[in-house]
C-alpha positions as CSV (number, residue, x, y, z in Angstrom):
1,X,172.7,111.2,154.3
2,X,170.8,114.2,152.7
3,X,167.6,115.2,154.1
4,X,164.6,113.6,152.5
5,X,166.8,111.2,150.6
6,X,166.8,107.3,151.5
7,X,170.0,106.0,152.6
8,X,169.6,102.7,150.8
9,X,168.7,104.4,147.4
10,X,171.0,103.0,144.7
11,X,170.9,106.1,142.5
12,X,174.4,107.4,141.4
13,X,172.9,110.9,141.6
14,X,172.0,110.5,145.2
15,X,175.5,109.1,146.1
16,X,177.2,111.9,144.1
17,X,175.0,114.8,146.0
18,X,175.8,112.8,149.3
19,X,179.5,113.1,148.6
20,X,179.3,116.8,147.5
21,X,177.4,117.8,150.7
22,X,179.9,116.0,152.8
23,X,182.8,117.4,150.9
24,X,181.5,120.9,151.7
25,X,181.0,120.2,155.3
26,X,184.4,118.9,155.5
27,X,185.7,121.9,153.9
28,X,183.9,124.2,156.3
29,X,185.2,122.5,159.2
30,X,188.7,122.4,157.8
31,X,188.9,126.0,157.0
32,X,187.5,126.9,160.5
33,X,190.0,124.8,162.3
34,X,193.0,126.3,160.2
35,X,191.8,129.9,160.8
36,X,191.5,129.2,164.7
37,X,195.0,127.6,164.6
38,X,196.3,130.8,162.7
39,X,194.9,132.9,165.6
40,X,191.8,134.4,163.8
41,X,188.2,133.6,163.2
42,X,186.8,132.6,159.8
43,X,183.8,134.7,160.5
44,X,185.5,138.1,161.1
45,X,188.0,140.0,159.0
46,X,191.0,141.2,161.0
47,X,191.3,144.4,159.0
48,X,187.7,145.6,157.9
49,X,187.2,148.9,156.0
50,X,184.4,149.8,158.6
51,X,185.4,149.4,162.1
52,X,181.8,148.3,163.8
53,X,180.9,146.6,167.0
54,X,180.7,142.7,166.3
55,X,176.8,142.6,166.4
56,X,176.5,145.6,164.2
57,X,178.9,144.2,161.6
58,X,177.0,141.0,161.4
59,X,173.7,142.9,161.0
60,X,175.2,145.3,158.4
61,X,176.8,142.5,156.5
62,X,173.6,140.2,156.5
63,X,171.7,143.1,155.2
64,X,174.1,143.8,152.3
65,X,174.5,140.1,151.6
66,X,170.8,139.6,151.2
67,X,170.3,142.6,149.0
68,X,173.2,141.6,146.9
69,X,171.9,138.0,146.5
70,X,168.5,139.3,145.8
71,X,170.1,141.6,143.1
72,X,171.8,138.7,141.6
73,X,168.6,136.7,141.3
74,X,166.8,139.4,139.6
75,X,169.6,140.0,137.0
76,X,169.8,136.1,136.4
77,X,166.0,136.2,135.4
78,X,166.5,139.1,133.1
79,X,169.6,137.9,131.2
80,X,169.1,134.3,130.7
81,X,166.1,134.8,128.4
82,X,167.5,137.6,126.4
83,X,171.3,136.7,125.9
84,X,172.6,133.8,124.0
85,X,175.7,133.5,126.2
86,X,173.7,133.4,129.3
87,X,171.1,130.9,127.8
88,X,174.2,128.6,126.8
89,X,175.6,128.8,130.4
90,X,172.1,127.9,131.8
91,X,171.5,125.1,129.5
92,X,175.2,123.6,130.1
93,X,174.8,123.8,133.9
94,X,171.3,122.6,133.9
95,X,171.9,118.7,134.0
96,X,173.8,119.6,137.2
97,X,170.3,120.5,139.0
98,X,167.9,118.2,136.9
99,X,168.0,115.2,139.4
100,X,167.9,117.3,142.7
101,X,165.0,117.3,145.1
102,X,164.0,120.4,146.9
103,X,165.4,118.9,150.2
104,X,168.6,118.3,148.2
105,X,168.9,121.7,146.8
106,X,168.4,123.3,150.3
107,X,171.1,121.2,151.9
108,X,173.7,121.7,148.9
109,X,173.1,125.5,149.0
110,X,173.7,125.8,152.7
111,X,176.8,123.5,152.9
112,X,178.4,124.9,149.7
113,X,177.8,128.6,150.9
114,X,179.4,127.6,154.4
115,X,182.3,125.5,153.0
116,X,183.2,128.0,150.2
117,X,182.7,131.0,152.2
118,X,184.6,129.9,155.1
119,X,187.5,128.8,152.9
120,X,187.9,131.4,150.2
121,X,186.5,134.4,152.2
122,X,187.1,133.4,155.9
123,X,190.4,131.8,155.5
124,X,192.1,132.8,152.3
125,X,191.2,136.3,152.0
126,X,192.9,137.7,154.9
127,X,196.1,135.7,153.9
128,X,196.2,136.5,150.2
129,X,194.0,139.6,149.7
130,X,190.6,140.5,148.1
131,X,191.5,140.1,144.5
132,X,193.6,136.9,144.5
133,X,190.9,135.2,146.8
134,X,188.4,136.0,144.0
135,X,190.5,134.6,141.2
136,X,191.1,131.4,143.3
137,X,187.4,131.2,143.9
138,X,186.7,131.5,140.2
139,X,189.0,129.0,138.9
140,X,187.2,125.8,139.9
141,X,184.0,127.2,138.5
142,X,184.4,126.0,134.9
143,X,181.6,124.1,133.1
144,X,182.4,122.0,130.0
145,X,181.5,123.7,126.7
146,X,181.3,127.1,125.1
147,X,180.0,128.9,128.3
148,X,183.2,127.8,130.3
149,X,184.7,131.2,130.4
150,X,181.5,133.0,131.1
151,X,181.0,130.9,134.1
152,X,184.6,131.4,135.4
153,X,184.3,135.2,135.0
154,X,180.8,135.4,136.6
155,X,182.2,133.4,139.5
156,X,185.4,135.4,139.8
157,X,183.1,138.8,139.9
158,X,180.8,137.0,142.3
159,X,183.6,135.9,144.6
160,X,184.9,139.7,144.4
161,X,181.8,141.2,145.3
162,X,181.4,138.7,148.4
163,X,184.9,139.7,149.4
164,X,184.2,143.2,149.4
165,X,181.3,142.8,151.5
166,X,183.4,140.8,153.9
167,X,186.1,143.3,154.1
168,X,183.8,146.2,154.4
169,X,181.8,145.1,157.1
170,X,184.3,142.7,158.8
171,X,181.7,139.9,159.0
172,X,181.1,136.8,156.9
173,X,177.5,136.6,157.7
174,X,176.5,138.5,154.5
175,X,178.6,136.6,152.0
176,X,177.2,133.5,153.6
177,X,173.7,134.6,153.3
178,X,174.0,135.8,149.7
179,X,175.6,132.5,148.8
180,X,172.9,130.4,150.1
181,X,170.3,132.3,148.9
182,X,171.7,132.4,145.1
183,X,172.7,128.9,145.2
184,X,169.3,127.6,146.5
185,X,167.0,129.8,144.3
186,X,169.1,129.4,141.2
187,X,169.6,125.6,141.5
188,X,165.9,125.5,141.4
189,X,165.6,127.9,138.5
190,X,168.1,125.5,136.8
191,X,166.0,122.5,137.6
192,X,162.9,124.0,136.4
193,X,163.5,126.5,133.6
194,X,164.4,125.3,130.1
195,X,165.6,128.3,128.1
196,X,165.0,126.4,124.9
197,X,161.4,127.1,123.5
198,X,161.7,124.3,120.9
199,X,162.8,121.7,123.5
200,X,160.0,122.8,125.9
201,X,157.5,122.5,123.1
202,X,158.8,118.9,122.1
203,X,158.8,117.9,125.7
204,X,155.1,119.0,126.0
205,X,154.2,116.9,122.7
206,X,155.9,113.9,124.2
207,X,154.5,114.5,127.8
208,X,157.9,115.1,129.3
209,X,158.6,117.5,132.1
210,X,161.5,120.0,131.0
């Protein structure tokens, strides 16, 4: 059960988010177990570009990750109102977040960041390399409609930078922090911001929330 969501609720959206949260949690556990069985730790890169003490590597990684996440949030706010492809992508992804409560957003943001980072960066990257893991990460991120390829390209780039942070510092703390921050804040942005002024005006006339 997601935090703040009644277990007895019959809403399909609640069931869907519960299943998604459970799937991400399972992915995180699965990736961690496989990494340990293979003789490593999903939280540490075996061949980092910088050789740092474990505690220092986690601090550096977390700092870089939060800074990168904050930069992504700023860029998102700048490009969505200004570029047609970004508005289209935002509009097409918006239904994904419309029915989410704040507690659901937080839970999904945390579990999705743990699941995807432990799997794509923590497990796959040491096995297949920096660029292949980014491509594999980008492929599932496809939205139906004309913005499909923009979303795929952006997710691939995002995965590449997160992988670079992991390999630079040797710690997965930064990619997890960046991923969780971006997911949480941008899901709330998707839920609350409608980039179509005409639809917002019509919603106001009808007394509906965008």
